[in-house]
C-alpha beads as a LAMMPS data file, in Angstrom:
LAMMPS data file: protein, C-alpha beads

251 atoms
250 bonds

1 atom types
1 bond types

-500.0 500.0 xlo xhi
-500.0 500.0 ylo yhi
-500.0 500.0 zlo zhi

Masses

1 110.0

Atoms # bond

1 1 1 -296.298 102.417 463.131
2 1 1 -298.998 99.857 463.815
3 1 1 -298.781 96.394 462.290
4 1 1 -300.906 95.003 459.506
5 1 1 -302.025 91.534 460.653
6 1 1 -304.012 88.796 458.960
7 1 1 -304.958 86.184 461.562
8 1 1 -306.819 82.951 460.942
9 1 1 -309.265 81.594 463.507
10 1 1 -309.912 77.963 462.636
11 1 1 -312.534 77.562 465.389
12 1 1 -313.648 73.930 465.921
13 1 1 -312.607 72.768 462.462
14 1 1 -310.094 70.266 461.020
15 1 1 -308.606 67.144 462.531
16 1 1 -304.992 67.303 463.666
17 1 1 -303.625 65.782 460.398
18 1 1 -305.798 68.169 458.357
19 1 1 -304.611 71.103 460.435
20 1 1 -300.960 70.184 459.962
21 1 1 -301.463 70.015 456.183
22 1 1 -303.267 73.372 456.206
23 1 1 -300.426 74.944 458.195
24 1 1 -297.878 73.529 455.756
25 1 1 -299.810 75.057 452.856
26 1 1 -299.962 78.458 454.576
27 1 1 -296.224 78.415 455.292
28 1 1 -295.437 77.367 451.707
29 1 1 -297.471 80.254 450.290
30 1 1 -296.427 82.856 452.864
31 1 1 -293.442 84.049 450.816
32 1 1 -295.907 85.751 448.449
33 1 1 -297.147 88.067 451.202
34 1 1 -295.459 91.453 451.723
35 1 1 -292.983 91.399 454.629
36 1 1 -294.845 94.151 456.489
37 1 1 -297.924 91.939 456.886
38 1 1 -297.841 89.602 459.899
39 1 1 -299.492 86.209 459.435
40 1 1 -301.043 84.434 462.433
41 1 1 -302.932 81.140 462.559
42 1 1 -305.175 80.293 465.506
43 1 1 -305.823 76.589 465.903
44 1 1 -307.744 74.320 468.282
45 1 1 -305.786 73.348 471.401
46 1 1 -305.217 69.797 470.119
47 1 1 -303.369 71.150 467.076
48 1 1 -301.014 73.612 468.733
49 1 1 -297.994 71.388 469.316
50 1 1 -297.844 69.737 465.874
51 1 1 -298.710 72.966 464.057
52 1 1 -295.958 74.766 465.963
53 1 1 -293.516 72.193 464.580
54 1 1 -294.617 73.335 461.104
55 1 1 -294.530 77.110 461.665
56 1 1 -291.513 77.294 463.989
57 1 1 -288.779 79.396 462.401
58 1 1 -291.115 80.719 459.677
59 1 1 -292.875 84.060 459.371
60 1 1 -296.198 82.523 460.518
61 1 1 -297.052 83.076 464.191
62 1 1 -299.123 80.636 466.255
63 1 1 -302.192 81.578 468.275
64 1 1 -304.552 79.755 470.597
65 1 1 -308.281 80.416 470.371
66 1 1 -308.760 80.952 474.116
67 1 1 -307.111 80.419 477.519
68 1 1 -308.199 79.784 481.092
69 1 1 -308.859 82.561 483.595
70 1 1 -306.717 80.790 486.198
71 1 1 -302.973 80.172 486.174
72 1 1 -303.233 76.508 487.187
73 1 1 -305.079 74.169 489.512
74 1 1 -308.167 71.963 489.692
75 1 1 -309.923 73.294 486.590
76 1 1 -310.677 70.176 484.594
77 1 1 -310.667 70.705 480.851
78 1 1 -309.075 74.167 480.958
79 1 1 -305.823 75.224 479.252
80 1 1 -303.473 77.649 481.036
81 1 1 -301.334 80.369 479.498
82 1 1 -298.176 78.510 480.564
83 1 1 -299.408 75.463 478.671
84 1 1 -299.854 77.672 475.610
85 1 1 -296.395 79.208 475.758
86 1 1 -294.867 75.767 476.326
87 1 1 -296.119 74.633 472.901
88 1 1 -294.942 77.756 471.090
89 1 1 -297.958 80.071 471.138
90 1 1 -297.267 83.755 470.596
91 1 1 -300.889 84.919 470.632
92 1 1 -304.265 84.010 472.054
93 1 1 -307.706 85.141 470.883
94 1 1 -309.916 86.369 473.737
95 1 1 -313.465 87.685 473.955
96 1 1 -314.611 86.175 470.670
97 1 1 -318.340 86.653 470.109
98 1 1 -318.886 82.884 470.177
99 1 1 -317.207 82.630 473.589
100 1 1 -319.358 85.495 474.884
101 1 1 -322.584 84.142 473.364
102 1 1 -322.294 80.389 473.930
103 1 1 -320.112 80.206 477.039
104 1 1 -321.159 83.286 478.965
105 1 1 -317.775 84.995 479.043
106 1 1 -318.047 88.279 480.927
107 1 1 -315.910 91.394 480.839
108 1 1 -314.636 90.501 484.323
109 1 1 -313.499 87.062 483.176
110 1 1 -311.819 88.562 480.111
111 1 1 -309.847 90.975 482.282
112 1 1 -308.411 88.018 484.200
113 1 1 -307.593 86.129 481.018
114 1 1 -305.842 89.097 479.415
115 1 1 -303.822 89.773 482.575
116 1 1 -302.607 86.167 482.652
117 1 1 -301.846 86.124 478.931
118 1 1 -299.809 89.325 479.012
119 1 1 -297.911 88.198 482.128
120 1 1 -296.989 84.984 480.297
121 1 1 -295.618 86.938 477.333
122 1 1 -298.510 86.246 474.982
123 1 1 -299.998 88.857 472.691
124 1 1 -303.774 89.139 472.809
125 1 1 -306.302 89.519 470.013
126 1 1 -309.208 91.027 471.938
127 1 1 -312.598 90.828 470.208
128 1 1 -315.490 93.271 470.433
129 1 1 -318.669 93.721 468.405
130 1 1 -322.438 94.063 468.337
131 1 1 -325.140 91.550 467.407
132 1 1 -327.998 92.094 464.937
133 1 1 -330.489 93.314 467.541
134 1 1 -327.979 95.876 468.833
135 1 1 -327.096 97.017 465.300
136 1 1 -330.756 97.439 464.307
137 1 1 -331.412 99.388 467.515
138 1 1 -328.456 101.630 466.579
139 1 1 -326.631 100.662 469.769
140 1 1 -323.482 99.509 467.950
141 1 1 -321.345 102.443 469.044
142 1 1 -322.425 102.124 472.668
143 1 1 -321.869 98.363 472.709
144 1 1 -318.389 98.566 471.189
145 1 1 -317.427 101.419 473.497
146 1 1 -318.630 99.562 476.596
147 1 1 -316.851 96.323 475.654
148 1 1 -313.631 98.244 474.983
149 1 1 -313.698 100.482 478.056
150 1 1 -314.955 97.936 480.588
151 1 1 -312.051 95.602 479.833
152 1 1 -309.180 97.817 478.705
153 1 1 -309.559 100.349 481.545
154 1 1 -307.798 97.692 483.634
155 1 1 -304.637 97.912 481.496
156 1 1 -301.901 100.444 480.844
157 1 1 -300.543 102.133 477.759
158 1 1 -297.568 99.764 478.033
159 1 1 -299.919 96.751 478.061
160 1 1 -301.565 98.025 474.883
161 1 1 -298.357 97.332 472.952
162 1 1 -299.311 93.652 473.168
163 1 1 -303.068 93.947 472.616
164 1 1 -304.666 93.834 469.175
165 1 1 -308.371 94.632 468.845
166 1 1 -310.636 92.735 466.462
167 1 1 -314.016 94.254 465.602
168 1 1 -316.624 91.580 464.844
169 1 1 -319.970 92.688 463.440
170 1 1 -321.634 89.587 464.872
171 1 1 -324.695 90.222 462.694
172 1 1 -322.563 89.782 459.548
173 1 1 -321.004 86.431 460.465
174 1 1 -322.671 83.441 458.829
175 1 1 -325.968 85.328 458.345
176 1 1 -325.720 86.284 454.692
177 1 1 -325.681 89.938 455.760
178 1 1 -322.521 91.861 455.000
179 1 1 -320.953 94.885 456.630
180 1 1 -319.816 97.358 454.001
181 1 1 -316.276 98.672 454.053
182 1 1 -317.690 102.043 455.122
183 1 1 -319.623 100.476 458.026
184 1 1 -316.500 98.630 459.147
185 1 1 -314.325 101.748 458.875
186 1 1 -316.880 103.785 460.846
187 1 1 -316.585 101.460 463.839
188 1 1 -312.806 101.079 463.553
189 1 1 -312.374 104.859 463.561
190 1 1 -314.765 105.150 466.512
191 1 1 -312.879 102.516 468.536
192 1 1 -309.610 104.283 467.783
193 1 1 -311.116 107.485 469.171
194 1 1 -312.201 105.597 472.312
195 1 1 -308.614 104.368 472.707
196 1 1 -307.319 107.923 472.253
197 1 1 -309.617 109.135 475.026
198 1 1 -308.391 106.304 477.287
199 1 1 -304.677 106.152 476.551
200 1 1 -303.781 109.137 474.359
201 1 1 -303.420 109.666 470.627
202 1 1 -300.117 107.804 470.291
203 1 1 -301.418 104.546 471.753
204 1 1 -304.567 104.804 469.644
205 1 1 -302.515 105.353 466.503
206 1 1 -300.199 102.444 467.344
207 1 1 -302.946 99.902 468.130
208 1 1 -303.783 97.411 465.398
209 1 1 -307.538 97.031 464.847
210 1 1 -308.631 94.062 462.748
211 1 1 -311.898 93.484 460.933
212 1 1 -313.515 90.237 462.056
213 1 1 -316.548 90.035 459.797
214 1 1 -316.946 87.988 456.640
215 1 1 -313.623 88.866 455.069
216 1 1 -312.760 87.103 451.798
217 1 1 -310.246 87.620 448.988
218 1 1 -313.040 89.337 447.043
219 1 1 -313.671 92.118 449.604
220 1 1 -310.371 92.304 451.516
221 1 1 -308.783 94.926 449.255
222 1 1 -311.667 97.360 449.752
223 1 1 -311.654 96.778 453.516
224 1 1 -307.896 97.064 453.955
225 1 1 -307.790 100.275 451.940
226 1 1 -309.659 102.017 454.753
227 1 1 -307.339 104.057 457.009
228 1 1 -308.377 102.476 460.315
229 1 1 -308.642 98.822 459.207
230 1 1 -305.284 97.151 459.803
231 1 1 -306.085 93.613 458.691
232 1 1 -308.487 90.831 459.476
233 1 1 -309.418 88.091 461.919
234 1 1 -310.463 85.479 459.387
235 1 1 -312.876 82.612 460.049
236 1 1 -314.101 80.388 457.211
237 1 1 -311.655 81.714 454.628
238 1 1 -308.743 80.743 456.903
239 1 1 -309.564 77.068 456.331
240 1 1 -308.233 77.245 452.774
241 1 1 -304.613 78.338 452.444
242 1 1 -305.299 79.889 449.038
243 1 1 -308.082 82.083 450.403
244 1 1 -306.166 83.018 453.560
245 1 1 -303.096 84.060 451.596
246 1 1 -305.327 85.767 449.036
247 1 1 -306.684 87.969 451.819
248 1 1 -303.166 88.828 452.999
249 1 1 -302.235 89.732 449.427
250 1 1 -304.922 92.437 449.517
251 1 1 -302.245 94.632 451.150

Bonds

1 1 1 2
2 1 2 3
3 1 3 4
4 1 4 5
5 1 5 6
6 1 6 7
7 1 7 8
8 1 8 9
9 1 9 10
10 1 10 11
11 1 11 12
12 1 12 13
13 1 13 14
14 1 14 15
15 1 15 16
16 1 16 17
17 1 17 18
18 1 18 19
19 1 19 20
20 1 20 21
21 1 21 22
22 1 22 23
23 1 23 24
24 1 24 25
25 1 25 26
26 1 26 27
27 1 27 28
28 1 28 29
29 1 29 30
30 1 30 31
31 1 31 32
32 1 32 33
33 1 33 34
34 1 34 35
35 1 35 36
36 1 36 37
37 1 37 38
38 1 38 39
39 1 39 40
40 1 40 41
41 1 41 42
42 1 42 43
43 1 43 44
44 1 44 45
45 1 45 46
46 1 46 47
47 1 47 48
48 1 48 49
49 1 49 50
50 1 50 51
51 1 51 52
52 1 52 53
53 1 53 54
54 1 54 55
55 1 55 56
56 1 56 57
57 1 57 58
58 1 58 59
59 1 59 60
60 1 60 61
61 1 61 62
62 1 62 63
63 1 63 64
64 1 64 65
65 1 65 66
66 1 66 67
67 1 67 68
68 1 68 69
69 1 69 70
70 1 70 71
71 1 71 72
72 1 72 73
73 1 73 74
74 1 74 75
75 1 75 76
76 1 76 77
77 1 77 78
78 1 78 79
79 1 79 80
80 1 80 81
81 1 81 82
82 1 82 83
83 1 83 84
84 1 84 85
85 1 85 86
86 1 86 87
87 1 87 88
88 1 88 89
89 1 89 90
90 1 90 91
91 1 91 92
92 1 92 93
93 1 93 94
94 1 94 95
95 1 95 96
96 1 96 97
97 1 97 98
98 1 98 99
99 1 99 100
100 1 100 101
101 1 101 102
102 1 102 103
103 1 103 104
104 1 104 105
105 1 105 106
106 1 106 107
107 1 107 108
108 1 108 109
109 1 109 110
110 1 110 111
111 1 111 112
112 1 112 113
113 1 113 114
114 1 114 115
115 1 115 116
116 1 116 117
117 1 117 118
118 1 118 119
119 1 119 120
120 1 120 121
121 1 121 122
122 1 122 123
123 1 123 124
124 1 124 125
125 1 125 126
126 1 126 127
127 1 127 128
128 1 128 129
129 1 129 130
130 1 130 131
131 1 131 132
132 1 132 133
133 1 133 134
134 1 134 135
135 1 135 136
136 1 136 137
137 1 137 138
138 1 138 139
139 1 139 140
140 1 140 141
141 1 141 142
142 1 142 143
143 1 143 144
144 1 144 145
145 1 145 146
146 1 146 147
147 1 147 148
148 1 148 149
149 1 149 150
150 1 150 151
151 1 151 152
152 1 152 153
153 1 153 154
154 1 154 155
155 1 155 156
156 1 156 157
157 1 157 158
158 1 158 159
159 1 159 160
160 1 160 161
161 1 161 162
162 1 162 163
163 1 163 164
164 1 164 165
165 1 165 166
166 1 166 167
167 1 167 168
168 1 168 169
169 1 169 170
170 1 170 171
171 1 171 172
172 1 172 173
173 1 173 174
174 1 174 175
175 1 175 176
176 1 176 177
177 1 177 178
178 1 178 179
179 1 179 180
180 1 180 181
181 1 181 182
182 1 182 183
183 1 183 184
184 1 184 185
185 1 185 186
186 1 186 187
187 1 187 188
188 1 188 189
189 1 189 190
190 1 190 191
191 1 191 192
192 1 192 193
193 1 193 194
194 1 194 195
195 1 195 196
196 1 196 197
197 1 197 198
198 1 198 199
199 1 199 200
200 1 200 201
201 1 201 202
202 1 202 203
203 1 203 204
204 1 204 205
205 1 205 206
206 1 206 207
207 1 207 208
208 1 208 209
209 1 209 210
210 1 210 211
211 1 211 212
212 1 212 213
213 1 213 214
214 1 214 215
215 1 215 216
216 1 216 217
217 1 217 218
218 1 218 219
219 1 219 220
220 1 220 221
221 1 221 222
222 1 222 223
223 1 223 224
224 1 224 225
225 1 225 226
226 1 226 227
227 1 227 228
228 1 228 229
229 1 229 230
230 1 230 231
231 1 231 232
232 1 232 233
233 1 233 234
234 1 234 235
235 1 235 236
236 1 236 237
237 1 237 238
238 1 238 239
239 1 239 240
240 1 240 241
241 1 241 242
242 1 242 243
243 1 243 244
244 1 244 245
245 1 245 246
246 1 246 247
247 1 247 248
248 1 248 249
249 1 249 250
250 1 250 251
């Protein structure tokens, strides 16, 4: 049985004190959420240690928003996977559309990052998704297939036990456009078929696929009711504990 996961991606938001208070509010409200739903919060690097002190021993898991593609060395400004595990991280988010778009992250670089993360014992939330131009050109299936295959062909069925996929319709993030639940389900089902072709039906059925579009308490129930949508990677709504927990309650 695959997990239902609601993961928050805070991006470059909140100061450290604000982040600690937000984490405290999420932990305090987490008892309302059904036990079968895993809660994850992804914070900026500066927040990881103090936020871990808040979530340690609770049902809320801690994620980083990225990691370096090298284990250690003269890479000024980078954060290694060992640094992440040393402050309590259980997950890292990799391949986010903003990292691909603004920082030129390639499939090759993501392969290295995922290999390092898995070797360090981290679970990976691996992001895929098409932009507006690709969606309007009806290339969304091809784009999502290529992003999935080009990276995950380098991993095994055993590795997939620690990889979660997040589908981001990039065109629906902060644009005012919205992916319908049917559009989201269509891609989720397609990606699951791609995984079945790569790794077999069992791995595909066991892999959690999250929706990473504009997910809010108002549309989460409709999204999560779809058979291939196993939760969400939440951006803006994760910055308010009430909204984040409200999304998790959609299960």
